[in-house]
N, C-alpha and C positions, 0 to 999 in steps of 0.2 A: 335162484336169484332173479329178481324182477329186472326189467330194462332200466328202471330208475336206479336200482342198487348198482347195476353194472356201470352206468354213467358216473355215478358218484364215486365208485371205486376207482375208476380210471382217473378222475380228477384228483383224488387223494394221492394216487400213485404218481401223477405228474408233478404234484406239489410236494411230494415227499412226506405227506401227512400219514400218521398211523391210522389204520382202519377203525371206524367207530364201532362200538359194541351194540348188539341188538340183533333181533331175528332177521334173517335174510341177508346178513352182512358177510361178504367174502373176507375171510381172515387172511387170505393170501392174494392180495391184489396183483394184477399183472405188472411187470416191471414198466417203469416210465419209459416212454420212447426217447430215443437219443436226439433231442432237438439240437440243431446247430445254433450256436450262440456267437460264433466268430467266423467271419468269412476268410477265404484264403487268396482272394485276388489282390493283385497290387493296384496302385492308384490308377494307372493307365487302363487296366482292364475293367476296373470299377466304372470309370467314366464312359468307356465304350459301351458297357452293359446298360448303364443308365440312359445314355442317348438312344440306344436301340429300343429299350422298353418305352421310353417317352414317345418315340416315333410310332411304336405299335399302338399307343393310345391316341394317336392323331395330334399330338402336341408338336409344335415347331421347335427345333433345337438349333442353336448357334453355339459354336465352340470358339473361344477366344482366349487371349491372355490378359493379364492385368493391365499391361501397357496399352492394349488395344480395346479395352472394355468400353470406354466412352464412345469410340468410333462405332463399335458394334451395337451399342444401345441406340445411337443416333440412326444407324442404318435400319434397325428394326422398326423404329418409330416412323421413319420416312417412308418405308415400304408399306407400313400399315396405313399411313395417311391420317394419323391422329392430329387433333388440334388442341385438345385439353386433356391433360393427364393428372391423376391424383397420386400422391405418394405419401407414405407415413413420415412423421416428423423426424424419425431416427435414421432415415436413409441418407446416404452421402449426398447432400444437396449440391456440392460443388461438382461432383461427378455427373449428376443428372443435368445440371445447367450447362456443362461443357458438351453434353451429348445431344442437347435439344436441337432439332432442325429448326430452320427459320419458320416463324409463324406458329410454333407449338408453345403453349403455356403449361406450366406445371403448378398445381395447386396443392399446398400442404394440408393434409387432413386435420381439421379442427372440429371434430364431431359433426361433420357434414351430414345433412339429413339424407335419407334414402332417395328422396326426390332429386337432391343436388347430385348425388353419386350417379343416379340413373342418367343425368344429362351430360356426364363426362364420357370420353372415348375409351378410357382404360385406366389401369393402375400399374405402377412399378413398385416392386418390393424385393427384399432379400428373402432368405429362407433360414430355417433353423437347422435342418438336416435333410438329406435326400437318400433314398434307399435304392440301390442299383437293381437288386433282384426283382423288386416289385414295381419299379418305375414311379415311386411315390415321393412327393415333396411334402415335408411337414412344416407348417407354420405354427409358431407358438405364441404369437402376439408380442414378440419383442419389439423394441422401438423401430427396427428397420423393416418390420413386417406390418405393424399397426393393427387396427381393429379388424375383426373378421368381416365386417360389413364392406370394407373397401375392396376386399378380394372376392366378394360374392355378388355385388350389384353391378359393377361395370362389366361390359361385354368382352373386354380384352385384358388379360393379365400377363405382364412381362415380368418374369421372375429371374433374379440373378442368383446363381448357385456357385459357390466357390468349390474348388476341388477338395479342399480339406473338410468340407461339410458332407461329402459323399461317403456313405458306408455301404457295406454289401448286404447286410441282413437286417430284418426288422428288430431283433433283440439288441443289435448294436445301436440302432437309432433310438430305441427306448432308453438305453443307457445314457444317451447324451441329453435327454430331455430332463428338465427340472420338475420333479413331481410336486414340489412345494410352491411353485410359482402361482398357482391358482388361476392361471390364464387358460382359456379354451384352446384346444389344438384343432388345427384344420389339416386333414390328410388329403392330398391332391394326387390323383392318378389320372392325368390327362384332363382335357377340358370337360366341363359339366355335360353329362349326357344321360339319357334314359331310353330304354326300349320297352317300357311297360305297356304301351298301347300298340297292339297288333305287331309286336316285335319290330316296329319301325323306329330306327334310331333318330332321336331328336336331341340336338345339342343346345346348350345354353339355358336349360330349364332351372337348374339349381345353382347356377354360378356362371362364370365367364364361358362364352361360346368358344373363345380362342385362348389357348394357353401357349405362350412362347417362353422357352427357357434358354437362358444364356449360361453356359458352363464356362467358368473362368478357370483355365488350366495354368499350371506353373509356367513361368517363362516371361 
């Protein structure tokens, strides 16, 4: 068996596909590995794990309740010292307006140009789902998340994640996404960073230099 045949055999085994006929084909592929598709942590432990993973990736994490969400958003923006923020048209405008510190303007995205976005201090969005085990937040372009551009160009991304959007494993997250939406997905594991050049970490190369996540817990 060639290395190529072995790789294809393992893929077929993982997918549950019958082996293909032909020379060099293994008629008895190895059994598929036991992939975990469902996590066993309760909500509290999922949130703890997500917060821990996000912190490992150098993201800032704030934990709050729905009743305190506006105050928490306001505190984050005040500490950041922003003056102009962009938000997608589907995000809760009333919530954001109540949260804005004095002197901060919010701009609803209406196909703003990259140059316009680059002149703003940051973006506020929701999320589609978050994965505790990998510390990943997934955006699917829904109205509360908006276009990919608004979360890639500004230097600061404030993302609001509800407790009921947090799953434990990647397969659980994929199961929540709509494969027929046709919208691009953005998978975020911490602020944008690369170590390609001399293994020196540089942040803000392919997206926001600063990621701040607000976890909205029950209560």
